[in-house]
Structure formats: C-alpha cells, structure tokens
C-alpha positions, 0 to 999 in steps of 0.5 A: 500500499502506498502511503498517504499523501498530505494532500488527501484528496477524498474523505470517506465518512462511514457513520457506524452503528450496531452494524457487525454483520456487514461492517467488514464489507464495507470498509474492505470495498473501500481499503482495497480500492487502487488509489490510496490518496484518502482517509476513511473516517469511521464514525462509531455512534455508540454501537452496542455490539463488535462494531467498534471492535471491529473499527479498532482493528482496521485503524490499527492496521491502516494508517488511512483509517481515523476512527471517532468514537462518540456516544449515540447521537444519530446518523446527523450527528456522525456525519456532522463530526466527520465533516467537522474532521475531515482533511480531504478536499472532496467528501463521500458518504458511505452507509455502513451497511452498503459496500462498493464494487470495483477496485478502480472507483477512486481512481476513476473519480480523481481522474474526472475531478483533474480533469473537471475540476467540478463542485459534485459527482453524482453516480447511481446506487445498485440496489442489493437486494442479494449476490443474485439480485442486483438492479440498476436503472441506469437513468443517466441513459436518458440525460441530456447532459452528464456534465456541465452547468448544474443550474441549468441541467437540476431540472433534468436531473431531477425528473430522471431521478439522478439528483436525490435525497441521499448523501452517499450517491455524491462526492462533494468539494468540502469547501462547498459544505463548510463555507456554506455550513451545509451540515446535517439537521439533528434527531429528524429523519429525512436528513438528507432531504433538507441537506440535499435541497439547500446543497443544490444552491450552491453547486456550479458545476458537475458531472455524472460517474458513468459506472454503477459500483455503490450496492444500496442494501435493501430491506435490511432488518431494522433498516427504517423501511421496516419501521416507518411510524408516524414521526418518521412520516411527520419528519418528512412532512415537515421538511416538505413544508419547510422545503415549499417555503424556502423555494421562494428564497432559492436562485430562480433558475432552480425554484421549479427544480427544486419544487419537483425535487419536493413533489416526490417526498410529497408523494412518499408522505401520501403513501404512508398517511396511513402511519398517522393517527386520526387527529394528524390525519386531520391537521396533515390534509388541509395541507396536503391538499392545498400543495395537490398542484405537486401531483402533476406531469413533468415533476419527475417520473414517480410523480407522473405515475401518481399523476395517473392515478389522480386523473381517475381519482378524487384527492379525498382518496388518494392517500388511502389508495397510495397508502395500499400501493406502498404495501403492494410494492413493499411486498414486491421488494421482499419477493425479490429477497 
C-alpha cells in the first residue's frame, strides 16, 4: 500500500451503529481501492455490538483509517462530526451496511476531478437485494447532458431521479459544505432531504460518474423501511413543508427543479398517510390538499405515475390508495430477497 499523501483528495465518512454483520464488507470495499490518497473516517455512534472492535482493528492495521468514537446521537451527528474532522478536498459519505464493487472507483473519480474540477460528482446506486439480485436503472442514459452547469441541468436530473435525497451518491467539494454551513439537521428523519435541497443552491458544475459501483442494501432487518412510523412521516412532512416555503428564497433558475424535487417526497407522505393518528390526519390533510398541484406531469418519473391515478381518483381518496400501493410495492421488493 502506498503511503497517504499529505494533501488528501477524498475524505470518506462512514457512520457506524450496530452493523457488525455488514461492516467489514463495507470497509474492505473502500480500503481495497487502487487509489490510496484518501482517509477513511469511521464514526462509531455508540454501538452496543462488536462494531467498535471491528473499527479498532482496521484502525490498527491501516494508517488511512481515522476512528472517532462517540456517544449515540444519530446519523446526522455522526456525519457532521466526520465532516468537521475531514482533511480531504472532496467528501464522500458511505452508509455502513452498504459497500462498493470495483477497485478503481476512486481512481476513476480522481481522474474526473483532475480533468474537470467540478463541484459535485453524482453516481447511480445499484439496489442490492442479494448476491444473485442486483438492479441498476441507469437513468443517466436518459439525461440530455452528463456534465456541465448544474443550475441549467438540475431540472433534468431531478426528473430522472439522478439528483435525489441521498448523501451517499454524491462526491462533493468540502469547501462548499463548510463555507455554506451545510451540515445535517439533528434528531430528524429525512435529514438527507433538507441537506440535498439546500446543497442545490451552492453548486455550479457537475458530472455524472458512468459506472454503478455503490451497492445499496435493500430491506435490511432493522432498517427504516421496516419501521416507518408516525414520527418518520411527520418528519418528512415538515421537511416538505419547510422546503416548499424556502423555494421563494432559491435562485430563480433552480426554483422549479427544487419544487419538483420536493414533489417526490410529498408523494412519500401520501404513501404512508395511514401511519398517522386520526388527529394528525385531520391536521395534515389541509396542507396536503393545498399542495396537490405538486401531482402534475413533468415533475419526475415517479410523480408522473401518481398523476395517472389522480386523473381518475379524487384527492380525498388518494392518500388511502397510495398507502395500499406502498404496501404492495414493499411486498414486491420482499419477493426479490
């Protein structure tokens, strides 16, 4: 292994919490990269299993590994701590139950940076159901451009689900995050939603990495998809509400792209409306009804599908219909495991 250069190019931040079953695969996939000019920041968030011991072992054996051990405060706090201590020029987030495929990922991305010096590199994930079931849509093939001015192309990327609420599918200049105070909101599900929406206002250039290397593990026991409750739905709702209010303060060229971005998560609230108490249903339905113009064609490919339902269903029954649709979709995913 080559020694790490003083001028680190990538800081790869991995929040860790009770993932002993998956953690080594995640870390190995990063340390096996042919490009060695990076630091791997493992942030142990008060794990109660053997995750800390696993992290410590990697720290002892590889000088590129930085270990932060802290009390349990949640994903956002872990990412923020890693970001504050990062030394790299670019930030990469990885969830500790996911992993990469291919040893030349960082080499390829470094070459893109050397060539373009872009603010952000976006990559598509592969949905990992099992070693025998991996899916990638390659929506990038539908884009008009795969690099250029972010403001000009954001609408197209949002429409085709290339720019979504995920921290781990983006490689971002650290200076943009630090200088604009782009940290994750604490104690709230959906922190990625607000963070990614705010990030859009500070990006000038972008490019799409053409290969799908990120294995996004699906339906892991204990993951949020198995535990969507009322608080989760309320958090998403408030993120959408705040996001729609803030659109007026966004750059004119980005307002429609950001509105379309939030329309998708508005649909997510409709899909899980059944998780709310009767009282909260009465409170939220007023706002949801006032935003129903978000269900229109041209927002993004998912909202377009919902729009076909809305054309034949009154809004009063749409949340109930979408809740049933969500259950069917989850059952279908489970059949792929």
